[in-house]
C-alpha positions as a printed NumPy array, in Angstrom:
array([[ 18.182, -16.202,  -0.502],
       [ 15.225, -18.401,  -1.52 ],
       [ 11.888, -16.796,  -1.604],
       [  8.784, -16.833,   1.181],
       [  5.905, -19.164,   0.387],
       [  3.627, -16.44 ,   1.952],
       [  3.669, -12.77 ,   1.333],
       [  1.772, -10.496,   3.478],
       [ -0.197,  -7.87 ,   1.892],
       [  0.992,  -4.305,   1.811],
       [ -2.13 ,  -2.659,   3.079],
       [ -4.067,   0.589,   3.165],
       [ -2.462,   3.232,   5.215],
       [ -0.537,   1.739,   8.191],
       [ -2.799,  -1.532,   8.285],
       [  0.233,  -3.127,   7.415],
       [  2.561,  -1.147,   9.854],
       [  5.704,  -2.484,  11.449],
       [  4.151,  -4.835,  14.178],
       [  2.307,  -6.769,  11.764],
       [  5.287,  -7.206,   9.292],
       [  7.596,  -8.042,  11.836],
       [  5.213, -10.972,  13.222],
       [  4.9  , -12.354,   9.964],
       [  8.767, -12.307,   8.921],
       [  9.222, -13.823,  12.456],
       [  7.397, -16.882,  11.336],
       [  9.908, -17.253,   8.031],
       [  7.315, -15.411,   5.705],
       [  7.806, -11.951,   3.959],
       [  6.278,  -9.21 ,   5.98 ],
       [  5.417,  -5.762,   4.441],
       [  4.736,  -2.658,   5.333],
       [  3.038,  -0.147,   3.528],
       [  4.931,   3.022,   2.495],
       [  1.276,   4.918,   1.612],
       [  1.252,   7.93 ,   3.69 ],
       [  4.152,   7.34 ,   5.512],
       [  5.378,  10.48 ,   6.551],
       [  2.053,  11.353,   7.77 ],
       [  1.51 ,   8.11 ,   9.778],
       [  4.964,   9.129,  11.42 ],
       [  4.187,  12.695,  11.829],
       [  0.809,  11.855,  13.504],
       [  2.216,   9.129,  15.798],
       [  4.752,  11.446,  16.865],
       [  2.194,  14.057,  17.994],
       [  0.049,  11.111,  19.877],
       [  3.192,  10.889,  21.948],
       [  5.071,   7.939,  20.294],
       [  3.25 ,   5.222,  22.67 ],
       [  5.981,   2.73 ,  23.674],
       [  9.025,   5.215,  22.456],
       [  9.472,   2.82 ,  19.081],
       [  9.705,   5.789,  16.72 ],
       [ 12.238,   7.487,  18.756],
       [ 13.896,   4.368,  19.287],
       [ 14.227,   3.944,  15.412],
       [ 15.059,   7.832,  14.848],
       [ 18.272,   7.03 ,  17.051],
       [ 19.787,   4.532,  14.698],
       [ 19.119,   7.142,  11.936],
       [ 22.346,   7.339,  10.247],
       [ 22.131,  11.592,   9.992],
       [ 21.544,  12.211,  13.499],
       [ 21.151,  16.108,  13.272],
       [ 18.163,  15.185,  10.601],
       [ 16.709,  12.555,  13.   ],
       [ 16.636,  15.508,  15.74 ],
       [ 15.088,  17.957,  13.728],
       [ 12.265,  15.675,  12.731],
       [ 11.727,  14.783,  16.257],
       [ 11.753,  18.121,  17.332],
       [  9.169,  19.15 ,  14.756],
       [  6.41 ,  16.281,  15.389],
       [  7.054,  14.867,  18.903],
       [  4.385,  16.156,  21.482],
       [  5.48 ,  14.471,  24.597],
       [  2.501,  12.777,  26.563],
       [  0.291,  13.266,  23.16 ],
       [ -1.381,  16.144,  21.944],
       [ -4.595,  17.233,  23.663],
       [ -7.829,  14.807,  22.558],
       [ -9.662,  17.921,  20.858],
       [ -6.71 ,  19.493,  19.22 ],
       [ -6.005,  18.552,  15.095],
       [ -2.859,  16.943,  14.168],
       [ -0.593,  19.846,  12.636],
       [ -0.577,  19.761,   9.095],
       [  1.981,  17.731,   7.054],
       [  2.833,  19.684,   3.735],
       [  1.666,  18.294,   0.675],
       [  4.034,  16.178,  -1.651],
       [  4.526,  18.069,  -4.852],
       [  7.376,  18.524,  -7.587],
       [  9.366,  21.176,  -5.393],
       [  8.306,  19.804,  -2.052],
       [ 10.032,  21.595,   0.697],
       [ 13.165,  19.917,   2.155],
       [ 11.666,  19.433,   5.611],
       [  8.78 ,  17.124,   3.843],
       [ 11.196,  15.099,   1.783],
       [ 13.619,  14.415,   5.511],
       [ 10.105,  13.56 ,   6.69 ],
       [  9.493,  11.199,   3.94 ],
       [ 12.973,   9.779,   4.15 ],
       [ 13.175,   9.069,   7.93 ],
       [  9.617,   7.523,   8.215],
       [ 10.366,   4.866,   5.656],
       [ 13.637,   4.266,   7.545],
       [ 12.167,   4.218,  10.69 ],
       [  9.075,   1.559,   9.507],
       [ 11.458,  -0.716,   8.177],
       [ 13.855,  -0.428,  11.024],
       [ 11.136,  -1.52 ,  13.23 ],
       [  9.928,  -3.957,  11.248],
       [ 13.478,  -5.771,  10.762],
       [ 14.635,  -5.226,  14.361],
       [ 15.621,  -8.208,  16.56 ],
       [ 15.228, -10.838,  13.999],
       [ 16.999, -12.014,  10.809],
       [ 13.563, -12.364,   8.47 ],
       [ 12.834, -10.485,   5.514],
       [ 11.042,  -7.325,   5.16 ],
       [  9.4  ,  -5.64 ,   1.975],
       [  7.772,  -2.387,   1.185],
       [  4.986,  -1.943,  -1.042],
       [  4.194,   1.447,  -2.602],
       [  1.37 ,   2.461,  -5.35 ],
       [  2.725,   3.474,  -8.886],
       [ -0.087,   6.059,  -8.842],
       [  1.164,   7.862,  -5.882],
       [  4.398,   9.312,  -7.702],
       [  5.375,  12.424,  -5.768],
       [  7.149,  10.794,  -2.718],
       [  8.493,   7.5  ,  -4.309],
       [ 12.02 ,   8.622,  -4.539],
       [ 13.047,   9.853,  -1.109],
       [ 10.723,   6.574,   0.098],
       [ 12.795,   3.977,  -1.39 ],
       [ 16.005,   5.883,  -0.594],
       [ 14.659,   5.795,   3.288],
       [ 13.739,   2.263,   3.073],
       [ 16.866,   1.084,   1.634],
       [ 18.738,   3.006,   4.436],
       [ 17.323,   0.25 ,   6.961],
       [ 17.826,  -2.408,   4.64 ],
       [ 14.771,  -3.205,   3.089],
       [ 14.871,  -6.622,   1.543],
       [ 11.827,  -6.515,  -1.053],
       [ 10.09 ,  -3.755,  -2.658],
       [  6.685,  -4.618,  -3.975],
       [  5.063,  -1.952,  -6.419],
       [  1.549,  -2.231,  -8.324],
       [ -1.462,   0.04 ,  -9.521],
       [  0.197,   1.269, -12.75 ],
       [  3.412,   0.099, -14.414],
       [  6.296,   0.41 , -12.351],
       [  8.787,   0.018, -15.346],
       [ 11.193,   2.292, -14.104],
       [ 11.558,   1.23 , -10.41 ],
       [ 13.997,  -1.684, -10.763],
       [ 16.654,   1.27 , -12.073],
       [ 16.202,   3.369,  -9.21 ],
       [ 16.823,   0.678,  -7.01 ],
       [ 19.787,   0.096,  -8.753],
       [ 21.118,   3.781,  -8.662],
       [ 20.195,   3.981,  -4.938],
       [ 22.399,   0.962,  -4.054],
       [ 25.352,   1.989,  -5.999],
       [ 24.88 ,   5.78 ,  -4.498],
       [ 23.866,   7.348,  -7.583],
       [ 20.977,  10.16 ,  -8.167],
       [ 17.877,   8.797,  -9.803],
       [ 15.136,  10.251, -11.376],
       [ 11.418,   9.692, -12.325],
       [  8.887,  10.876, -14.437],
       [  5.655,  12.507, -13.373],
       [  2.738,  12.437, -15.087],
       [  0.916,  16.04 , -15.917],
       [ -1.768,  16.229, -17.704],
       [ -2.222,  18.736, -20.469],
       [  1.778,  18.857, -20.974],
       [  3.439,  17.62 , -23.666],
       [  6.029,  15.528, -21.735],
       [  6.275,  14.69 , -18.358],
       [  8.046,  16.402, -15.599],
       [ 10.79 ,  15.15 , -14.004],
       [ 11.544,  14.21 , -10.273],
       [ 15.277,  13.534,  -9.154],
       [ 16.797,  12.775,  -5.657],
       [ 20.514,  12.722,  -5.074],
       [ 21.712,  10.694,  -2.125],
       [ 25.009,  12.308,  -1.822],
       [ 23.197,  15.445,  -1.716],
       [ 20.668,  14.477,   0.579],
       [ 23.444,  13.138,   2.889],
       [ 25.375,  16.288,   2.305],
       [ 28.357,  14.123,   1.419],
       [ 29.163,  10.628,   0.064],
       [ 26.257,   8.539,  -0.736],
       [ 26.268,   5.143,   1.042],
       [ 26.441,   2.02 ,  -1.052],
       [ 23.479,   0.214,  -0.103],
       [ 21.902,  -3.344,  -0.606],
       [ 19.655,  -3.471,  -3.64 ],
       [ 16.017,  -4.765,  -2.444],
       [ 14.561,  -7.509,  -4.73 ],
       [ 11.554,  -5.955,  -7.144],
       [  8.286,  -7.656,  -7.083],
       [  5.656,  -5.958,  -9.258],
       [  1.939,  -6.495,  -8.838],
       [  0.677,  -7.394, -11.956],
       [ -3.288,  -8.574, -13.425],
       [ -2.053,  -9.896, -16.628],
       [  0.44 , -11.794, -18.666],
       [  1.021,  -9.121, -20.951],
       [  1.537,  -6.521, -17.945],
       [  4.425,  -9.215, -16.402],
       [  5.81 ,  -9.641, -19.95 ],
       [  6.631,  -5.856, -20.254],
       [  7.648,  -5.326, -17.316],
       [ 10.197,  -8.657, -17.392],
       [ 11.51 ,  -7.255, -21.05 ],
       [ 11.33 ,  -3.681, -20.844],
       [ 12.072,  -2.366, -17.428],
       [ 14.786,  -0.053, -16.568],
       [ 16.505,  -2.747, -14.156],
       [ 15.997,  -6.229, -13.203],
       [ 12.593,  -7.522, -12.131],
       [ 12.819, -10.185,  -9.621],
       [  9.239, -11.42 ,  -9.734],
       [  5.922, -10.796,  -9.784],
       [  2.494, -11.037,  -7.455],
       [ -0.283, -11.69 ,  -9.852],
       [ -3.316, -10.32 ,  -8.243],
       [ -7.27 , -10.816,  -9.319],
       [-10.204,  -8.841,  -8.827],
       [-10.95 , -10.865,  -5.344],
       [ -8.175,  -8.888,  -3.605],
       [ -8.429,  -5.814,  -1.536],
       [ -7.796,  -2.587,  -2.207],
       [ -7.499,  -1.209,  -5.714],
       [ -8.246,  -3.823,  -8.686],
       [ -7.65 ,  -3.82 , -12.298],
       [ -9.85 ,  -2.088, -14.513],
       [-11.786,  -5.077, -16.138],
       [-10.447,  -5.388, -20.085],
       [-13.013,  -3.563, -22.509],
       [-15.742,  -1.051, -22.148],
       [-16.547,  -0.942, -18.356],
       [-19.823,  -2.841, -17.785],
       [-21.574,  -3.077, -14.142],
       [-23.769,  -5.538, -12.767],
       [-26.976,  -4.697, -10.831],
       [-25.449,  -3.484,  -7.719],
       [-23.174,  -1.1  ,  -9.685],
       [-19.796,  -3.387,  -9.679],
       [-17.608,  -3.922, -12.496],
       [-18.05 ,  -6.827, -14.478],
       [-14.837,  -9.289, -14.673],
       [-14.818, -11.864, -17.325],
       [-12.567, -14.458, -19.004],
       [-10.295, -12.076, -20.528],
       [ -9.674, -10.767, -16.853],
       [ -8.065, -13.953, -15.963],
       [ -4.472, -14.185, -15.893],
       [ -2.724, -16.282, -17.862],
       [ -0.595, -17.956, -15.228],
       [  1.205, -20.386, -17.683],
       [  2.398, -17.511, -19.741],
       [  3.512, -15.765, -16.837],
       [  5.532, -19.07 , -15.502],
       [  7.074, -18.997, -18.814],
       [  8.986, -15.857, -18.242],
       [ 10.937, -17.781, -15.698],
       [ 10.674, -15.798, -12.751],
       [  9.019, -16.191,  -9.454],
       [  5.279, -15.563,  -9.003],
       [  2.746, -15.226,  -6.226],
       [ -1.259, -15.762,  -6.938],
       [ -3.096, -13.366,  -4.839],
       [ -6.892, -12.122,  -4.175],
       [ -8.597, -14.886,  -1.991],
       [ -5.786, -17.209,  -1.615],
       [ -5.807, -17.836,   1.848],
       [ -6.197, -21.612,   2.59 ],
       [ -3.99 , -24.425,   2.176],
       [ -6.379, -25.667,  -0.773],
       [ -5.534, -22.347,  -2.632],
       [ -1.772, -22.59 ,  -1.761],
       [ -1.43 , -26.141,  -3.003],
       [ -3.288, -24.994,  -6.108],
       [ -0.916, -22.217,  -6.457],
       [  2.601, -24.109,  -5.945],
       [  1.145, -26.548,  -8.878],
       [  0.632, -24.237, -11.308],
       [  4.233, -23.209, -10.719],
       [  3.966, -20.371,  -8.075],
       [  6.517, -19.729,  -5.543],
       [  3.316, -19.29 ,  -3.351],
       [  0.587, -16.857,  -2.491],
       [  0.092, -13.09 ,  -1.309],
       [ -2.406, -12.834,   1.368],
       [ -4.011,  -9.619,   2.483],
       [ -7.319,  -9.56 ,   4.034],
       [ -6.909, -12.349,   6.551],
       [ -3.693, -10.411,   8.058],
       [ -5.629,  -7.282,   8.168],
       [ -8.017,  -8.042,  10.714],
       [ -5.535,  -9.985,  13.041],
       [ -4.185,  -8.773,  16.255],
       [ -1.168,  -6.948,  15.058],
       [ -2.742,  -5.396,  12.087],
       [ -3.182,  -1.391,  12.267],
       [ -6.959,  -1.355,  12.078],
       [ -8.706,   0.081,  15.355],
       [ -9.635,  -2.642,  17.651],
       [-13.261,  -1.558,  17.404],
       [-13.224,  -1.641,  13.552],
       [-11.652,  -4.937,  13.741],
       [-14.791,  -5.906,  16.108],
       [-17.501,  -4.968,  14.032],
       [-15.493,  -7.061,  10.91 ],
       [-15.066, -10.029,  13.04 ],
       [-19.135,  -9.861,  14.136],
       [-20.133,  -9.603,  10.62 ],
       [-18.195, -12.283,   9.314],
       [-19.477, -14.73 ,  12.139],
       [-23.179, -13.731,  11.414],
       [-22.427, -14.678,   7.574],
       [-22.962, -11.236,   7.032],
       [-19.679,  -9.507,   5.766],
       [-19.969,  -7.814,   2.587],
       [-17.456,  -6.196,   0.038],
       [-18.442,  -3.879,  -2.481],
       [-16.088,  -3.219,  -5.464],
       [-16.747,   0.638,  -6.116],
       [-15.959,   1.798,  -9.439],
       [-15.832,   5.52 ,  -8.442],
       [-14.745,   5.761,  -4.966],
       [-11.036,   6.2  ,  -5.499],
       [ -9.775,   9.454,  -7.111],
       [ -7.224,   6.967,  -9.144],
       [ -9.754,   5.714, -11.259],
       [ -9.104,   2.219, -10.158],
       [-11.964,   0.048,  -8.694],
       [-11.473,   0.03 ,  -4.946],
       [-12.714,  -2.547,  -2.683],
       [-14.994,  -1.467,   0.414],
       [-16.047,  -3.348,   3.533],
       [-19.862,  -2.514,   4.179],
       [-19.829,  -1.157,   7.722],
       [-22.455,   1.334,   8.722],
       [-20.084,   3.705,  10.839],
       [-17.859,   4.272,   8.078],
       [-18.137,   5.896,   4.773],
       [-19.364,   2.892,   2.99 ],
       [-22.657,   4.269,   4.52 ],
       [-24.218,   6.686,   1.915],
       [-25.254,   9.027,   4.913],
       [-22.3  ,   9.068,   6.126],
       [-20.372,   9.86 ,   2.921],
       [-22.959,  12.668,   1.9  ],
       [-22.32 ,  14.26 ,   5.485],
       [-18.739,  14.624,   5.193],
       [-17.484,  18.118,   4.247],
       [-15.28 ,  17.549,   1.305],
       [-11.66 ,  18.821,   1.987],
       [ -8.314,  17.701,   0.638],
       [ -5.452,  18.456,   3.204],
       [ -3.396,  15.587,   2.775],
       [ -3.087,  15.676,  -0.975],
       [ -1.334,  12.011,  -1.951],
       [ -3.894,  11.145,  -4.725],
       [ -3.659,  14.559,  -6.269],
       [ -2.431,  14.599,  -9.909],
       [ -0.314,  17.214, -11.52 ],
       [ -1.808,  19.207, -14.486],
       [ -0.468,  22.536, -16.428],
       [ -2.166,  25.719, -15.584],
       [ -2.924,  28.384, -18.228],
       [  0.61 ,  30.121, -17.251],
       [  2.562,  26.943, -18.048],
       [  3.246,  26.3  , -14.167],
       [  1.99 ,  22.817, -12.419],
       [ -1.092,  22.518, -10.527],
       [ -2.578,  19.642,  -8.558],
       [ -6.08 ,  18.565,  -8.505],
       [ -7.957,  15.52 ,  -6.887],
       [-11.171,  14.281,  -8.072],
       [-11.584,  13.516,  -4.037],
       [-11.422,  17.649,  -3.26 ],
       [-14.072,  19.825,  -3.157],
       [-15.925,  20.127,  -6.271],
       [-15.889,  23.639,  -7.347],
       [-12.159,  23.791,  -6.346],
       [-11.292,  20.686,  -8.722],
       [-13.631,  22.276, -11.412],
       [-11.695,  25.511, -11.032],
       [ -8.538,  23.979, -11.849],
       [ -9.913,  22.471, -15.07 ],
       [-11.001,  18.907, -13.95 ],
       [-14.553,  17.89 , -15.106],
       [-17.46 ,  18.074, -12.564],
       [-18.614,  14.616, -13.703],
       [-15.29 ,  12.934, -12.399],
       [-15.871,  13.841,  -8.872],
       [-19.274,  12.163,  -8.469],
       [-18.609,   9.123,  -5.704],
       [-15.187,   9.968,  -5.12 ],
       [-13.972,   9.422,  -1.971],
       [-10.952,  10.627,   0.187],
       [ -9.006,   7.65 ,   0.622],
       [ -6.267,   9.921,   2.344],
       [ -8.111,  10.493,   5.149],
       [-10.543,   7.67 ,   5.467],
       [ -7.947,   4.876,   5.644],
       [ -5.998,   7.202,   8.202],
       [ -8.96 ,   6.984,  10.567],
       [ -9.163,   3.501,  10.053],
       [ -5.968,   3.121,  11.87 ],
       [ -6.639,   5.488,  14.699],
       [ -4.868,   8.472,  12.8  ],
       [ -8.183,  10.631,  11.569],
       [ -7.812,  14.143,  11.402],
       [-10.344,  16.73 ,  13.404],
       [-12.264,  18.673,  10.876],
       [-14.674,  21.381,  12.321],
       [-14.327,  19.666,  15.792],
       [-15.676,  16.338,  14.518],
       [-13.18 ,  13.337,  13.725],
       [-12.921,  12.155,  10.113],
       [-14.863,   8.738,   9.457],
       [-13.086,   5.539,   8.331],
       [-12.956,   3.502,   5.324],
       [-12.573,  -0.025,   5.252],
       [-11.117,  -1.711,   2.511],
       [-10.941,  -5.598,   2.571],
       [-11.024,  -8.479,  -0.328],
       [-13.888, -11.088,  -0.498],
       [-12.117, -13.558,   1.96 ],
       [-13.161, -11.198,   4.711],
       [-16.397, -13.924,   4.843],
       [-13.97 , -16.575,   5.819],
       [-12.428, -14.845,   8.82 ],
       [-13.912, -17.118,  11.326],
       [-11.588, -19.756,   9.965],
       [ -8.873, -18.23 ,  12.34 ],
       [-10.416, -17.649,  15.317],
       [-11.59 , -21.111,  16.955],
       [-12.784, -20.444,  20.557],
       [-11.001, -17.228,  20.878],
       [-12.422, -13.666,  19.865],
       [ -9.117, -12.474,  18.09 ],
       [ -6.325, -14.327,  15.983],
       [ -3.003, -13.686,  15.438],
       [ -0.663, -13.279,  12.344],
       [  0.913, -16.634,  13.146],
       [ -2.414, -18.245,  13.702],
       [ -2.915, -17.322,   9.682],
       [  0.227, -19.04 ,   8.521],
       [  0.079, -21.899,  10.681],
       [ -3.518, -22.403,   8.934],
       [ -1.801, -21.973,   5.356],
       [  1.434, -23.937,   6.289],
       [ -0.614, -27.617,   7.229],
       [  1.588, -30.597,   6.72 ],
       [  2.058, -32.282,   3.456],
       [  0.928, -29.7  ,   0.867],
       [  3.638, -27.79 ,   0.035],
       [  5.817, -29.663,  -2.399],
       [  5.238, -28.273,  -5.694],
       [  3.826, -30.521,  -8.643],
       [  4.841, -28.791, -11.82 ],
       [  2.931, -31.014, -14.303],
       [  2.039, -29.218, -17.263],
       [ -1.483, -31.18 , -16.848],
       [ -2.697, -28.963, -14.2  ],
       [ -1.456, -25.626, -15.634],
       [ -5.094, -25.196, -17.823],
       [ -6.986, -22.144, -16.328],
       [ -9.879, -22.819, -14.454]])
């Protein structure tokens, strides 16, 4: 199987949902679904009545029929819940997550990949974050049950994931380490396909694994020391949306308060190429010129996120897309690289929209709540048991759990904010959660896809990139110098 030239980024929470990934895949490129908070997304869409019946159609193809029916009965609301009623709460992930949450996670990932792959022969990927550890094993298994073709993972060092894919493909149990603050050793997370299926574990296709990296050093480490085969890399620069790698060395901020990146942060593409694995360049690469340059430098192609994030098929609400496009058309679209917003500690890019949590007044007016828990970190309690805390939760709760008050400053609840961005925000005290929109620097260039229209499609983005006479790679060594 040849690799695609364009990878559609696995963005946010349900921004890269199955409709977008399917549209990209049908154009012959790699469509990617975001696996972040997918169990919550699935449960809330069922509570909205499953418009179009798509999720129930996917449930009808899930191989464990009784389990699929349990999930449907638990979460589906015929006709949708009343507008003024909060969503039913999904349990928070933990080392000992309840069986119902594990089932929901497997089913949700299966359904997302199944719907993305339905009715065509294109390839589909699943994007996960290394920083969100607890749901990783059931997420991977669910996606593999649906025949996912690629797994992409960043926001950390996903050295153990290739081995997990190998084990699941053979129907074997797998385990991952869970980082625990204050513990001498990590805890162990396990998933046994045979026990989950209550019988013989299925033999599954092993998807290709692409690690998302920001340096040649990390790429080299993963290529040589991972537990299984790494099939390639997405090399992401600081212009990309979502989480960015932190700058090398002591953190320095510019006058606006953003991290300062320097020459040490530019990935050495020649060293990455020497590893002999395909790679794609990401971060403001959505032009034919950028794609042609990437190919000349030895890349298989580019990963594009922001351009797809605001197309018709993405999960961002039409109202937020419209505001972003209007700002871009007016030359006023701005992205802020916030060093504090994400509880992960990584810089996080936020599109500046007054109606969202990018507005300081909106952020200050939100009551802190942690009711989803996907960015919680495990720690050891005084009695030796595990606890969980998030720097975005209520400050006093975080401090009571042993966290430093300073670590809560400026932190935003990405879980709730990103769900609100796709129309799945929870009601808190009768008021809907406020959206938080992430985008890369390329948001300023969105008008290039509009032409005379007010919106554009995923196919428009791909056509704009794949213009004639630019794809042939030029691998001359003279063009490998970093610029």
